N, C-alpha and C positions, 0 to 999 in steps of 0.2 A: 472610332474603330479603325478607320483608314490610317490614321497616324500610328496607331499601335502596330498594325500590319507592316507599315513602312519601317518602323523601328526594328521589328523582329527580322524583317528581310535584310536590313542593313547589318544587324548583328551576325546573321548567318553568313552574309557575304564577306564581312571582315574576318570572321572566325575561319571560314573556309580558305580565304586567300592566305592567312597566316600559316596554314598547314600545307601550302603548295609543295608537292614533291615531284612536280613535272620535270622533264629533262631541261627545261629552260629556267627553272628556279635557280636562284643564286645558291652556291654551295655554302654551307655554314662555315664560319671561321673557326678552325679548331682551337686557336689561341683564346678567342673570346668565349667559346663554349667551355673551355677548361682553363681558367686563369692560372692554375698551379703549374701548367706546362710552360707558361711564359715566365721563365726564370730571369731575374734581373741580371744584366750584363756583368756587373761587378760581383755578384754573389757566387757564380759557379764557373765562369770562364777563367782559365789560367792566365795570370798576369805575366807578361814577358817583356824583355828588352826588344825593341823593334828590330826586325831583320830588314834588309833592303827590299824594296819592291822587286818582284820578279813575275814574269809571265811566259807561258809557252803555249804554242799551238801546234798540234800534230794530228795527222790523219791516222785514224785507227779503224780497222775493219774486223771481219770475222776471225782473223788470225790472232787478234789481241795486240797489246802493246804496253809500253811503259813510258810514262811522262814524268820527268824530273822537274820539280818547280821549287826553287830555293833549296831548302834542306828537306823537302818533302817529296814523296813518290806516290804516283797513282799507277796501279797495275790493272789493266783491263784484260781478263783472262781470255784465252781462245774460246770461241763459241758464245761469248757474252753479247756480241753484236751480230745482227743478221746482215748488216750492210756497212758501207764505209761512212764514217762520220768525222768531221773536223772538230776536234776537241780543244777547247781553250781552258787553261788553268791559270789563275791569277793568285798570287800571294801578296796582298797589300802590305805595305810597311805600317805596322800597327802594334799596339801593346797586347794584342791577342794573336797567337799563331793560328792562322786560318787560311783557307783557300776557297776561292769561288770557282766552281766548275760549270762550264757551258758546253753545249746548249742546255739551259736549265730544263729539267724535266726528262732528260734522256734516261731511258730505263734499260735494264740489262736482263738477259735471259738467265744469267747467274751473276752473283755479286762481284762488283769491282772492289779492289782493296786499296784503301788510302792509308798511307803511313805518314804521320806528322811528327816532326821532331820538336822536343821541348827543352833542348840543351841550353837555350837562352832565356829560360823562364825561372821564376821563383819556385823553389822546391816546396811542395806541400806534401804532407804525409799520405793524403788520400790517393787512391788509385785514379789514374787519368782515363778519360774516355773521349770519344769523338761525338760532338753534338751537331745536329742538323739545326741551322739557325736561319733567322730572317736576315734581311739586309742590314737591319739595325742591331743585329747580334742577340736578339731574344732567342732563347733556346726553345725549339719546337719539340724535339725529341732526341734521345740518345740512340746511336746506332750500335749494333753488337761490336764490342771493342775489346782489345787486349793491350795491357800496359807492360812495357819492358823498362822498368826504372833504371836498370844498369846502363842500358843504351840510350835512355831518355827518349824513347819512341813509343807512340801509341798507334795501334793499327785498328782500323774499322772496316766493316763490310758495308758497301753502299749499294742500294738497289736503284738509285736514281741520282741525277746531278742536281746540285743546288749549292748552298753555302755551308761550310763545315768548319768547326773550330775545336780547339782542345778545351775540355772542361774537366773539373774534378768533383 
């Protein structure tokens, strides 16, 4: 009887800890929870001839600002930031046109606008969009985007900083 109670107590303890929703519990991994969101790098990111590496750091505050990085632009509108922040944008030399925006996780009161050029990329008939990616270029989600195929530019609205790339 004591063994049975011990087994039941152990099952309750293990089951209860598996459902821990306390503030100290680890956040679930959205990619692991939804494997369809983890799109393969070669399946949806636009293939491009590498541009040269470029980086820029600029201080931006409540008045907003524009950062040019390689053939890409980031516009932080007036009122999007409540304080002054040093922003770094990096465009790695890669076969995917992408930017890394830091400080990672910086959020805005209103969306920042990222415009990525794809003039150096293979033309695909599908509409282009900007994808929020992991460091290894797995797509986590797509941001609201508009494609201008004539200018070979895609523009997306960002609510936070991280890694972004052109997808189709």
